[in-house]
C-alpha positions in Angstrom: -19.9 121.2 -164.7 -21.9 123.3 -167.2 -22.8 122.2 -170.7 -23.9 123.9 -173.9 -27.7 124.2 -174.1 -28.7 122.2 -177.1 -32.1 121.4 -178.7 -32.0 118.0 -177.0 -31.0 119.3 -173.5 -33.1 118.0 -170.6 -32.4 119.4 -167.2 -33.5 118.3 -163.7 -37.2 118.6 -162.8 -40.0 116.7 -161.2 -42.1 115.4 -164.2 -45.6 114.1 -163.5 -48.1 112.9 -166.1 -51.7 113.7 -165.5 -55.3 113.2 -166.8 -57.9 115.9 -166.4 -61.6 115.4 -167.4 -63.4 118.4 -168.8 -67.0 119.5 -167.9 -68.2 117.8 -171.2 -66.4 114.5 -170.4 -63.2 114.8 -172.5 -60.1 113.2 -171.0 -57.1 115.5 -171.4 -53.6 114.1 -171.0 -50.6 116.2 -170.1 -47.4 116.6 -168.0 -46.3 118.9 -165.2 -42.6 119.8 -165.1 -41.8 121.4 -161.7 -38.6 122.7 -160.2 -36.9 120.5 -157.7 -36.8 123.5 -155.4 -39.3 126.3 -154.9 -41.2 127.5 -157.9 -41.1 131.2 -158.8 -44.1 131.0 -161.1 -45.7 128.8 -163.7 -47.0 128.7 -167.3 -49.9 126.9 -168.8 -49.0 126.1 -172.4 -51.7 126.2 -175.1 -50.2 124.5 -178.2 -50.3 125.3 -181.9 -53.0 124.0 -184.3 -53.5 120.2 -184.0 -54.5 119.8 -187.7 -51.1 121.3 -188.6 -49.1 119.0 -186.2 -49.4 121.1 -183.1 -49.4 119.3 -179.7 -48.0 119.5 -176.2 -44.6 118.4 -177.6 -44.4 121.3 -180.1 -40.7 122.2 -179.8 -40.8 125.5 -177.9 -43.1 124.1 -175.2 -41.1 120.9 -174.9 -37.9 122.9 -174.6 -39.6 125.1 -172.0 -40.5 121.9 -170.0 -37.0 120.5 -170.4 -35.2 123.7 -169.4 -37.2 126.2 -167.3 -37.8 124.3 -164.1 -34.0 124.0 -163.6 -32.8 127.1 -165.3 -35.4 129.6 -164.0 -37.4 127.9 -161.3 -40.6 127.9 -163.4 -43.2 125.2 -163.4 -44.4 124.2 -167.0 -47.8 122.6 -167.5 -48.4 121.1 -171.0 -51.4 119.2 -172.3 -53.0 118.0 -175.5 -56.3 119.7 -176.4 -59.2 117.5 -177.4 -58.5 115.1 -180.3 -54.7 115.8 -180.1 -51.9 113.2 -179.9 -48.3 113.3 -178.8 -45.7 110.9 -177.5 -47.4 111.0 -174.1 -50.7 109.8 -175.5 -54.0 111.1 -176.9 -56.6 113.3 -175.4 -60.1 112.1 -176.2 -62.7 114.1 -178.0 -62.6 115.8 -181.4 -60.9 118.9 -182.6 -63.5 121.8 -182.8 -61.4 124.7 -184.2 -61.2 126.4 -180.8 -64.9 126.3 -179.9 -65.5 123.3 -177.6 -61.8 123.8 -176.6 -63.1 126.3 -174.1 -63.9 123.3 -171.9 -60.3 122.3 -172.2 -58.9 125.7 -171.2 -61.3 126.1 -168.3 -60.6 122.6 -167.0 -56.9 123.0 -167.2 -57.0 126.4 -165.3 -59.1 124.8 -162.6 -56.6 121.9 -162.4 -53.7 124.3 -162.1 -55.3 126.2 -159.3 -57.4 123.7 -157.4 -55.3 120.6 -157.7 -51.7 121.8 -158.3 -52.2 125.0 -156.2 -50.0 127.0 -158.5 -49.3 130.6 -157.8 -48.2 133.3 -160.3 -49.6 131.4 -163.3 -49.4 132.9 -166.8 -51.3 131.5 -169.7 -48.9 131.1 -172.6 -50.4 130.4 -176.1 -48.6 129.7 -179.3 -50.3 130.2 -182.7 -53.7 128.4 -182.4 -53.1 128.5 -178.6 -53.1 132.3 -178.7 -56.7 132.3 -180.0 -57.6 129.9 -177.2 -56.0 132.2 -174.6 -57.7 135.3 -175.9 -61.1 133.7 -176.2 -61.2 131.4 -173.3 -58.6 132.1 -170.6 -60.8 134.3 -168.4 -60.3 132.6 -165.1 -59.6 135.6 -162.7 -56.8 133.8 -160.9 -54.2 133.8 -163.6 -51.8 136.7 -163.9 -52.0 137.5 -167.7 -51.4 136.2 -171.2 -48.2 135.6 -173.1 -48.8 135.2 -176.8 -46.3 133.7 -179.3 -46.9 134.1 -183.0 -50.6 135.2 -182.7 -52.3 134.7 -186.1 -55.7 136.1 -184.9 -57.2 133.4 -187.0 -60.5 133.0 -185.2 -60.5 135.7 -182.5 -63.1 138.4 -183.2 -62.9 142.1 -182.4 -65.5 141.7 -179.7 -63.5 139.0 -178.1 -60.4 141.2 -178.1 -62.4 144.1 -176.6 -63.1 141.9 -173.6 -59.5 142.6 -172.5 -60.3 146.3 -172.2 -62.5 145.3 -169.2 -60.0 142.7 -167.9 -56.9 144.7 -167.4 -54.4 141.9 -166.8 -51.2 142.3 -168.9 -51.0 140.7 -172.3 -47.7 140.6 -174.3 -47.7 139.4 -177.9 -44.3 138.3 -179.4 -44.6 138.6 -183.2 -41.9 137.3 -185.4 -40.6 139.7 -188.1 -40.9 136.9 -190.7 -44.2 135.4 -189.5 -46.1 133.7 -192.2 -49.5 134.7 -190.9 -49.4 138.0 -189.0 -46.3 140.3 -189.2 -45.6 143.0 -186.6 -47.1 146.0 -188.4 -50.4 144.2 -189.1 -50.4 142.8 -185.6 -50.2 146.4 -184.2 -53.2 147.4 -186.3 -55.3 144.3 -185.3 -54.4 144.7 -181.6 -54.9 148.4 -181.5 -58.4 147.6 -180.2 -56.7 146.7 -176.9 -54.4 149.7 -176.2 -52.8 148.1 -173.1 -51.7 145.0 -175.1 -48.0 145.1 -175.8 -46.7 144.0 -179.2 -43.0 143.0 -179.3 -41.5 142.5 -182.8 -38.8 139.8 -182.8 -36.2 140.4 -185.5 -35.4 137.5 -187.9 -37.7 135.1 -186.1 -40.4 133.0 -187.9 -43.8 131.7 -186.8 -42.3 128.4 -185.6 -39.4 129.9 -183.7 -36.9 127.5 -185.4 -33.3 127.7 -184.3 -31.7 128.1 -180.9 -31.4 131.9 -181.0 -35.2 132.2 -181.5 -35.9 129.6 -178.8 -33.5 131.3 -176.3 -35.1 134.7 -177.0 -38.7 133.6 -176.5 -37.9 131.5 -173.4 -36.0 134.4 -171.9 -39.0 136.7 -172.5 -41.3 134.2 -170.8 -39.0 134.0 -167.8 -38.7 137.8 -167.7 -42.5 138.2 -167.6 -43.2 135.4 -165.1 -40.5 136.5 -162.6 -40.7 140.2 -163.2 -36.9 140.3 -163.7 -35.4 141.0 -167.1 -33.6 137.8 -167.9 -31.5 136.4 -170.7 -31.1 132.6 -170.3 -27.5 131.4 -170.5 -26.2 129.4 -173.4 -24.5 127.1 -171.1 -26.0 125.5 -167.9 
């Protein structure tokens, strides 16, 4: 019997905690939420700014892990970057404003491919996580980038220009009411990468608060990963 999808909804999945050690010796903690059946694809979640409360349990990513394995057959990999704490525990190390975090991103991509043997993996960053994705997610095995509320806080023009040599798809979902980078400014900043697609999301805010915003962004993620336009149901 179906039920209304609520913020607290948790659907069936295989949930496995993990530890990954980076090249510079930092112990990262995280969780894999995998479908009970076959996986159609996967996302590696890069969370918002830890100094502003961002972590692997930031609500969009936690809801992705709670819903997408069952609702869409998608594997969701979440972890805490260095110096970040969530209910699952703390990753060691110290926050470095996205610099030493390149070790974290690289270690997690290696884990996704070499240990989990994931296929059709998309790197999905939110806020601070979009800067990590743009700057550090260069492993040739992932399929592309999905950016939620990119602030372009630390990413330089030269780092953006890299994606003109690496032609994998990038889609940026920019809330109409974003506090940091609104759609018009985002189009100007991202114009340096003509193939990057900017999608303005009406009435949404940086934190994607509210079920309509969550449903929209999770539906967009599923559409990109599966290659099939999808609107997730409101009951499941």
